RODO-2510 file (C-alpha; in nm, 4 decimals, decimal comma):
residues 194
     n   res          X          Y          Z
     1     m     1,0341    -6,3617    -3,8077
     2     s     1,3536    -6,0551    -3,7517
     3     t     1,5253    -6,0720    -3,4442
     4     r     1,5545    -5,7617    -3,2194
     5     r     1,8618    -5,4982    -3,2834
     6     f     1,7890    -5,2184    -3,0582
     7     a     1,8285    -5,3023    -2,6206
     8     r     1,5061    -5,2308    -2,3894
     9     i     1,7219    -5,1975    -2,0751
    10     g     1,6411    -4,8161    -2,0284
    11     g     1,3031    -4,8764    -1,8561
    12     h     1,1339    -4,6307    -2,0829
    13     p     1,1444    -4,6130    -2,4642
    14     a     1,3046    -4,2253    -2,4624
    15     l     1,6118    -4,3892    -2,3076
    16     d     1,5985    -4,6698    -2,5627
    17     l     1,6461    -4,4296    -2,7800
    18     a     1,9130    -4,2619    -2,6210
    19     n     2,0741    -4,6019    -2,5661
    20     t     2,1232    -4,6317    -2,9976
    21     v     2,4516    -4,5606    -2,9780
    22     d     2,7166    -4,8005    -2,8262
    23     w     3,0373    -4,7290    -2,6470
    24     r     2,9274    -4,3965    -2,6138
    25     l     3,2074    -4,2739    -2,3899
    26     d     3,4738    -4,4295    -2,6091
    27     p     3,5290    -4,2490    -2,9531
    28     t     3,7319    -4,5443    -3,0810
    29     r     3,4610    -4,7547    -3,0264
    30     r     3,1071    -4,5567    -3,0505
    31     h     2,9039    -4,6846    -3,2951
    32     d     2,6134    -4,5094    -3,3833
    33     h     2,3117    -4,7719    -3,4530
    34     l     2,0878    -4,5014    -3,6379
    35     t     2,2299    -4,4939    -3,9840
    36     d     1,9295    -4,4088    -4,1551
    37     m     1,5723    -4,3403    -4,1631
    38     s     1,4897    -4,7002    -4,1809
    39     e     1,7194    -4,8082    -3,8882
    40     a     1,5447    -4,5067    -3,7251
    41     l     1,1746    -4,6441    -3,8460
    42     r     1,2754    -5,0086    -3,7196
    43     c     1,3589    -4,8975    -3,3682
    44     f     1,0509    -4,6503    -3,3088
    45     a     0,8769    -5,0112    -3,3755
    46     e     1,0876    -5,2326    -3,1794
    47     l     1,0488    -4,9670    -2,8619
    48     h     0,6530    -4,9862    -2,9529
    49     v     0,6361    -4,6369    -3,0023
    50     i     0,4791    -4,6992    -3,3373
    51     t     0,3196    -4,9890    -3,4923
    52     p     0,3796    -5,2188    -3,7839
    53     d     0,1009    -5,0524    -3,9505
    54     e     0,2337    -4,6950    -3,8914
    55     r     0,5599    -4,7975    -3,9846
    56     a     0,5092    -4,8982    -4,2996
    57     q     0,2664    -4,5429    -4,3652
    58     v     0,5980    -4,3362    -4,2279
    59     a     0,8366    -4,5395    -4,4181
    60     g     0,7271    -4,4165    -4,7405
    61     a     0,6959    -4,0598    -4,6137
    62     a     1,0135    -4,0766    -4,4739
    63     v     1,1916    -4,0732    -4,7643
    64     a     1,1322    -3,7784    -4,8695
    65     h     1,3084    -3,5842    -4,5378
    66     d     1,5637    -3,8928    -4,5275
    67     e     1,8561    -3,6653    -4,3974
    68     s     1,6582    -3,3887    -4,2540
    69     e     1,4415    -3,6318    -4,0613
    70     l     1,6848    -3,8599    -3,9602
    71     d     1,9329    -3,5574    -3,8105
    72     a     1,6012    -3,4569    -3,5889
    73     v     1,5563    -3,7924    -3,4732
    74     r     1,9413    -3,7815    -3,3600
    75     r     1,8957    -3,4144    -3,2016
    76     l     1,6083    -3,6346    -2,9816
    77     r     1,8185    -3,8915    -2,8895
    78     e     2,1386    -3,6478    -2,7832
    79     a     1,8546    -3,4395    -2,6270
    80     v     1,7264    -3,6918    -2,4046
    81     y     2,1546    -3,8451    -2,3464
    82     g     2,1833    -3,4786    -2,2260
    83     v     1,8506    -3,4616    -1,9528
    84     v     1,9791    -3,7670    -1,8066
    85     i     2,3297    -3,6906    -1,8103
    86     g     2,2480    -3,2870    -1,7060
    87     d     2,3517    -3,1082    -1,9925
    88     e     2,2180    -2,8299    -1,9338
    89     s     2,1385    -2,7304    -2,3024
    90     a     1,9459    -3,0362    -2,3678
    91     p     1,6089    -2,9089    -2,2150
    92     g     1,6006    -2,6221    -2,5214
    93     e     1,6250    -2,9277    -2,7857
    94     l     1,3446    -3,1020    -2,6380
    95     s     1,1534    -2,7969    -2,5700
    96     r     1,1450    -2,7483    -2,9236
    97     q     1,0507    -3,0814    -3,0249
    98     v     0,7724    -3,0916    -2,7949
    99     v     0,6472    -2,7430    -2,9400
   100     e     0,7039    -2,8987    -3,2709
   101     a     0,4364    -3,1918    -3,1913
   102     t     0,1951    -3,0202    -3,0047
   103     a     0,2002    -2,7641    -3,3206
   104     v     0,0640    -3,0124    -3,4864
   105     a    -0,1225    -3,3108    -3,2218
   106     t    -0,4732    -3,3047    -3,1268
   107     l    -0,5940    -3,4471    -2,7800
   108     a    -0,8540    -3,7102    -2,8492
   109     r    -1,0368    -3,9937    -2,6358
   110     q    -0,9309    -4,3639    -2,6324
   111     g    -1,1329    -4,5213    -2,4124
   112     d    -1,0919    -4,4017    -2,0857
   113     a    -0,7792    -4,1895    -2,1437
   114     l    -0,6945    -3,8896    -2,3922
   115     e    -0,4270    -3,9535    -2,6406
   116     w    -0,1798    -3,7099    -2,8607
   117     m    -0,2869    -3,7651    -3,2148
   118     l    -0,0016    -3,7151    -3,4519
   119     p    -0,0947    -3,6905    -3,8265
   120     v     0,0870    -4,0356    -3,9967
   121     d     0,4145    -3,9011    -4,2105
   122     a     0,7846    -3,8788    -4,1366
   123     r     0,7783    -3,6823    -3,8273
   124     m     0,5386    -3,8827    -3,6467
   125     p     0,7363    -4,1400    -3,4802
   126     r     1,0210    -3,8583    -3,3159
   127     l     0,7523    -3,6216    -3,2475
   128     r     0,5815    -3,9204    -3,0608
   129     m     0,9021    -3,9741    -2,8534
   130     a     0,9231    -3,6553    -2,7862
   131     l     0,5540    -3,6374    -2,6073
   132     l     0,6701    -3,9779    -2,4507
   133     t     0,9882    -3,8072    -2,3039
   134     v     0,8066    -3,5673    -2,1565
   135     d     0,5399    -3,8357    -1,9811
   136     l     0,8723    -3,9747    -1,8691
   137     l     1,0266    -3,6697    -1,7148
   138     t     0,7348    -3,5107    -1,5547
   139     h     0,6326    -3,8600    -1,4083
   140     e     0,9459    -4,0072    -1,2954
   141     s     1,1751    -3,8307    -1,0673
   142     l     1,4789    -3,6943    -1,2199
   143     d     1,7392    -3,9292    -0,9660
   144     r     1,5987    -4,2096    -1,1315
   145     l     1,7730    -4,1497    -1,4268
   146     a     2,1295    -4,2546    -1,4457
   147     r     2,4291    -4,3574    -1,7056
   148     c     2,6378    -4,6832    -1,6757
   149     d     2,8781    -4,7017    -1,4319
   150     d     3,1499    -4,8386    -1,6813
   151     d     3,3926    -4,6116    -1,8340
   152     a     3,3001    -4,5748    -2,1826
   153     c     2,9314    -4,7469    -2,2113
   154     g     2,7204    -4,4095    -2,1330
   155     w     2,4161    -4,6281    -2,1569
   156     v     2,1195    -4,4660    -1,9455
   157     f     1,8309    -4,6369    -1,7342
   158     l     1,5845    -4,5847    -1,5116
   159     d     1,6394    -4,6950    -1,2124
   160     r     1,3507    -4,8053    -1,0394
   161     s     1,6125    -5,0942    -0,8187
   162     p     1,4540    -5,0700    -0,3979
   163     r     1,7463    -4,8867    -0,2980
   164     h     1,8477    -4,6905    -0,6040
   165     n     2,1712    -4,8481    -0,6478
   166     r     2,1730    -4,9744    -0,9839
   167     r     2,4941    -4,9364    -1,1020
   168     w     2,5021    -5,1020    -1,4588
   169     c     2,2821    -5,1251    -1,7529
   170     v     2,3066    -5,4463    -1,7824
   171     a     2,4999    -5,6437    -1,4870
   172     e     2,5810    -5,9627    -1,7176
   173     d     2,7517    -5,7211    -1,9214
   174     c     2,9175    -5,3814    -1,8153
   175     g     2,8955    -5,5012    -1,4503
   176     n     3,0751    -5,8568    -1,5060
   177     r     3,3419    -5,6809    -1,6995
   178     n     3,4009    -5,4464    -1,4342
   179     r     3,4008    -5,6762    -1,1639
   180     v     3,6363    -5,8910    -1,3952
   181     k     3,8393    -5,6081    -1,4264
   182     a     3,8630    -5,5205    -1,0782
   183     h     3,9232    -5,8812    -0,9668
   184     y     4,2422    -5,9080    -1,2133
   185     d     4,3574    -5,5221    -1,0581
   186     r     4,3291    -5,6577    -0,7156
   187     v     4,5481    -5,9654    -0,8003
   188     r     4,7823    -5,7878    -1,0059
   189     t     4,8645    -5,4882    -0,7282
   190     t     4,8829    -5,8136    -0,4861
   191     a     5,1509    -5,9322    -0,7241
   192     d     5,3335    -5,6576    -0,7746
   193     r     5,3725    -5,6286    -0,3756
   194     a     5,5041    -5,9461    -0,3595
***
């Protein structure tokens, strides 16, 4: 059984896609996990955007469109991130991808609901994510979207805390690191005064 590679802390698959860049705000440590379409498909599968069967079907189709589709996935990721941080150009890219999705999608009844059905091809995981992103942005209050307070992290999340005061992507990681740093800075300041 394979271990999970992609964090699921965002509260929504679109936010977890945006978090496939580690240390986003620190150019010296920045690391992009979407190195190729194989990793992008793994990400979509781990985030439950596609099923294992769809992943297998798409994998063959994705080979022919590897670079162009990977670039489109990364553009979607950056559009999601841009919407969270208030980049005014981000909705334009998101809109283009949603238009692309709706141009090839059909609505079909699935049980008691209607769902977008997309052709199973290289674009399907990305286009499904684009539609999921619209669902997030139209059903959640935008003031619930937040970025980690860590100076280097940059991960984003949906703040569903009761008091709307979540500061860290992961309290045990960025939160602890920043609390330790703040304590060290206080101790050092006190020692410098003495």
